[in-house]
Residue, then its C-alpha position, 0 to 999 in steps of 0.5 A: m060699775l067698776q066701783l061695784c066690782v071693787e066693793a064686791q071684791g072687798a066684801s068677799r075678801a072681808g068675808g073670806s078672812i072671817n071664814q079663814a078665822k073659823r077654819a083656823r080654829k079646830p072644830q069642837f065637839g060642842d059645836y055639833p050637838v045631837k038633839e037626842i040619844y037613841k035608847g031603843r033596840v039595836a037594829r040588825v046590820r044591813l049588808d047592802s054593799p060589797r064593803a059592808r058584806m066584806f066586814r060583816t063580822r066586825l060590823r055586827e060585833g062592834s055595833r051590838s052594844g049600841p050607839n057611841f056616836a052622833g046620837h044613834y050611830a055606832v063607830v066600829i073600828w078594826g085593824c088592817g095592818t101595823g098601825c092601820a085601821q078601818m072604820g064603819v059607822v052603823d046606824s043603830k036605828t036602821g042597821r044601815v052602814y056608812f064608810p068615811p071617805v078616808e080609806w085607812m086611819d091610825i088606830p085610835d085608843m079605844e080602851d075607854e070613853q075618855s080616850r074615844s072622846k078625842f075622836f067621836r062622842l055620843d052627843s056630837k056629830l063631829l068625827v075626827i080621823t087621824k093619819s100619821n105622817y111617820d116623820m121626826e116631827r110626830s106630825y099627822t093629818a087630822y080630818y074633821y068631819l061633820f056626820d049629818k043626814n047620813r053624810f060625811r062633810l069635811l070641815r077641816k083637814a090640817e097637819e098637826r103634831h102630837p104633844e111632846e112626851p115628858e122624858q121618863p126618869g132614868n132615860 
């Protein structure tokens, strides 16, 4: 009996190191592909929660152009103060609204698809949310979520650093 317990502990430790290795690697967008991209008519936003009603204008305006995330969802982001943003995810098929578990986040660069693709993509269920730590090391907390079956599942939470910016000539 004791031998079985020791072997089971060893097996769980071995499995644990495999899981730790998986967790050590940042989730990649290609690891969470969608099966199809929705190209139909965009559904009207359903305002069936107090929070959705509170942000109805932003949700309606931001989701009009159709899906930009996970095949048939529209990520909508709006400011909530200096350096602060909030997010809603609207299902382009049903109009249902989902909010991530993180209340606020850094304002991501949303100017073009290449900039947005650091945080979310149309062909992937992975969503990355960052929150600055406002420290001298330029660190932030990154939350990697899998959005699947209308739920956000935290895959990884990690302290990360922005890459050093090259010095500009004349500085």
